[in-house]
C-alpha positions as CSV (number, residue, x, y, z in Angstrom):
1,M,22.5,10.1,27.9
2,G,21.6,7.3,30.2
3,P,20.7,3.7,29.3
4,A,17.0,4.4,29.6
5,S,17.1,7.5,27.4
6,R,19.0,5.5,24.8
7,Y,16.4,2.8,24.9
8,V,13.6,5.3,24.5
9,K,15.3,7.0,21.6
10,E,16.1,3.7,19.8
11,T,12.5,2.5,20.4
12,R,11.1,5.8,19.0
13,E,13.4,5.5,15.9
14,A,12.3,1.9,15.3
15,M,8.6,2.9,15.7
16,L,9.0,5.8,13.2
17,A,10.8,3.5,10.8
18,Y,7.9,1.0,11.1
19,E,5.3,3.7,10.5
20,T,7.3,5.0,7.5
21,E,7.4,1.5,6.0
22,E,3.6,1.2,6.4
23,L,3.1,4.6,4.8
24,A,5.4,3.5,1.9
25,A,3.4,0.3,1.4
26,L,0.2,2.3,1.2
27,R,1.8,4.7,-1.3
28,F,3.0,1.8,-3.4
29,S,-0.6,0.3,-3.3
30,I,-2.1,3.6,-4.3
31,I,0.2,4.1,-7.3
32,L,-0.3,0.5,-8.5
33,T,-4.1,0.5,-8.0
34,A,-4.4,3.9,-9.8
35,R,-2.5,2.5,-12.7
36,W,-4.6,-0.6,-12.7
37,E,-7.8,1.4,-12.6
38,A,-6.7,3.6,-15.5
39,S,-5.8,0.6,-17.7
40,E,-8.1,-0.2,-20.6
41,D,-7.9,-3.9,-19.7
42,E,-10.5,-3.9,-17.1
43,D,-14.3,-3.9,-17.5
44,S,-16.4,-1.1,-16.0
45,Q,-17.5,-3.1,-13.0
46,Q,-13.9,-4.0,-12.1
47,R,-12.8,-0.4,-12.6
48,A,-15.6,0.8,-10.3
49,E,-14.3,-1.6,-7.6
50,L,-10.8,-0.4,-8.1
51,R,-11.9,3.2,-7.7
52,A,-13.5,2.3,-4.4
53,D,-10.3,0.5,-3.3
54,L,-8.3,3.5,-4.4
55,S,-10.5,5.8,-2.3
56,L,-10.1,3.6,0.7
57,L,-6.3,3.4,0.3
58,R,-6.0,7.2,0.0
59,R,-8.1,7.5,3.2
60,H,-5.8,5.1,5.0
61,F,-2.8,7.0,3.7
62,G,-4.2,10.3,5.2
63,D,-5.1,8.5,8.5
64,K,-1.5,7.0,8.7
65,I,-0.1,10.5,8.3
66,D,-2.4,11.8,11.1
67,E,-1.3,8.9,13.3
68,I,2.3,9.7,12.7
69,A,1.7,13.4,13.5
70,M,-0.1,12.5,16.8
71,T,2.8,10.2,17.8
72,F,5.9,12.0,16.5
73,G,4.7,15.5,15.8
74,V,3.4,17.3,12.7
75,E,6.8,18.3,11.5
76,E,8.1,14.7,11.6
77,A,4.9,13.5,9.9
78,M,5.4,16.0,7.0
79,K,9.0,15.0,6.6
80,V,8.0,11.3,6.4
81,K,5.1,12.1,4.0
82,D,7.5,14.1,1.7
83,E,10.1,11.4,1.8
84,V,7.6,8.6,1.0
85,E,6.1,10.6,-1.9
86,R,9.5,11.3,-3.3
87,T,11.1,7.9,-3.0
88,V,8.3,5.3,-3.5
89,V,8.0,4.4,-7.2
90,V,6.4,1.7,-9.1
91,P,8.3,0.7,-12.3
92,R,6.5,1.7,-15.4
93,D,6.7,-1.8,-16.9
94,M,5.1,-3.3,-13.8
95,K,1.6,-4.5,-14.8
96,P,-1.1,-6.0,-12.6
97,L,-1.4,-9.7,-12.7
98,K,-4.2,-11.1,-14.8
99,I,-6.5,-12.8,-12.3
100,Q,-9.3,-15.1,-13.3
101,R,-12.4,-14.3,-11.3
102,H,-15.1,-16.7,-10.4
103,E,-14.4,-19.0,-13.4
104,Q,-13.9,-22.7,-13.3
105,V,-10.2,-23.6,-13.8
106,S,-9.1,-27.2,-14.3
107,S,-6.2,-28.5,-12.4
108,E,-3.5,-29.9,-14.7
109,D,-2.1,-32.3,-12.1
110,S,-5.2,-34.1,-10.8
111,G,-7.9,-33.4,-13.4
112,E,-10.0,-31.7,-10.6
113,T,-11.7,-28.4,-11.1
114,S,-11.4,-25.4,-8.7
115,Y,-12.3,-21.8,-8.8
116,G,-9.8,-19.2,-9.8
117,L,-9.4,-16.2,-7.6
C-alpha cells in the first residue's frame, strides 16, 4: 500500500467516524426528546412542539443513514446504524432541564430583569 492509498484509507476512516458520531448524537437527541415528550411534566402545547421536534430528528436520522450509505455503501451504513442503536443510551435518571419560557426573571446580581429562555 502506497502513501496515497494509506492517506485515502485514513481519510475515509476519519470521515466514517465523524458520520458515526453525528448519527450517535441524533440518536441521543431522539431518545432524550422522546422521554421528555412522554413526561407528564409538560403542558399539551409543549408536548406538541416536542412531537414535532422528534419527527424532525427521526427524519434527520434516516437522512444521515442514507448519506452514509451513498458515501460508504449500504452494508457499512447498516453496520453503523446497528452499532449506534445498540450502544447509544441515555441514563434513566437523566431528566430534561426545567427551562423557564418567556417569563421575566430577575437578576440576583444587578437587580435587572431579563427574559428566561
